N, C-alpha and C positions, 0 to 999 in steps of 0.2 A: 508158320503157324504161331499164333500169339495166344498164350494161356494166362488167364488172370484168375486169382483166387482171392475172394474177400471173405473175411470172418467177422461176425458181429455177435453181440450178446455174451452170455456167460456171467458167472459170478465175478463181480468187481472188474468188469471189462474196462480196459484202458484204450481210449480212442487212438492214441499214438502207436499202440502195438497192433491195431487192427486195420491199418491202411492196406489197400490192395497190393498184392505181390504179383508181378508179371514176369513171364519168361517168353522170349521170342526165339523160336528155334533158329532163326537166321543169324543169331548172335552166338550160337553154340558151335562146337566143332561138328563135323559131318556125322561122326558115329553117334554122338549124343543126340543130335537132332533127329537122325533116322530112328533111333531107339524110342525116343519120346513120341514122335509122330506115329510109329508103329503101334505103340501101346494105346494111344488115343483111338486109333482106328479099330484095334482089336476090342476095345471096350464098347464099341458101337455107340460112342458118346452122342453122335448126331441123331441116332435113332431113339434116344431116351426122351421121356417127357420133360418139358421145360421146368416143371416144378413137381415135387413129390408130395405136396400137401402142407398144410399149416401145422405148427407145433401143437401138441396136446394142451388142453386147458390146464393152467397152473404151471406151464413150462417157462416161467419168467427167466430162469437162469440158463436155459438151453442155449447152446451156441448154434449159430446159423452159418452155413458155408454156401457161397455162391461161386460156381465155376463157370467162367465164360471162355469159350475157345473160338478163335477166329481162324478160319483156314483160307 
């Protein structure tokens, strides 16, 4: 399972600090990989909507998080 988290926006956002962070469970030890995969499945991530909506008007400094999980 490959999990990527991307963060953008926010007050004084710095592009160098907002690059995507990726974890591949095949690189973790077996116990950590099992725990992470179990938590993802328990969250019913794949049953959730792809997007929860646009930021509210005037939300210029809000941070946006995009989570991508490949199974």
